[in-house]
C-alpha positions in Angstrom: 70.3 102.0 140.0 73.2 102.2 137.2 71.6 104.8 135.4 71.0 106.9 138.5 75.0 106.8 139.4 75.6 107.3 135.9 73.4 110.6 136.1 75.0 111.5 139.5 78.8 111.0 138.5 78.4 113.0 135.1 75.8 115.5 135.7 75.2 117.7 132.8 78.1 115.7 130.9 75.4 112.7 130.4 73.5 115.0 127.8 76.0 116.4 125.7 77.5 112.5 125.5 73.9 111.6 124.4 74.2 114.1 121.8 77.5 113.6 120.6 76.3 109.7 120.6 73.3 110.7 118.4 75.5 112.5 115.8 78.5 110.3 116.0 78.7 110.0 111.9 79.0 113.9 111.8 81.6 114.5 114.7 84.2 111.6 113.9 85.0 112.9 110.6 85.7 116.3 111.8 87.9 115.2 114.7 89.9 113.0 112.6 90.6 115.8 110.0 91.3 118.4 112.9 93.9 115.9 114.3 95.6 115.2 110.7 95.7 118.9 110.2 97.3 119.3 113.3 99.9 116.5 112.4 100.4 118.0 108.9 100.7 121.5 110.0 103.4 120.5 113.2 105.7 118.2 110.3 105.7 121.1 108.0 106.7 123.5 110.8 109.5 121.2 112.0 110.8 121.0 108.3 110.7 125.0 107.6 114.4 126.3 108.3 114.8 128.6 110.9 115.9 131.9 110.1 
């Protein structure tokens, strides 16, 4: 019953989440690197003098 409810509520996202959980060891480092890059670039942008 729970599985049927999840299929109804999540719809097509259910298949995407299964794919993500299967390859989580690949996606997690990518997400961490992108977040780190965004933080570094925002700090670098704030430190540059305004012309």
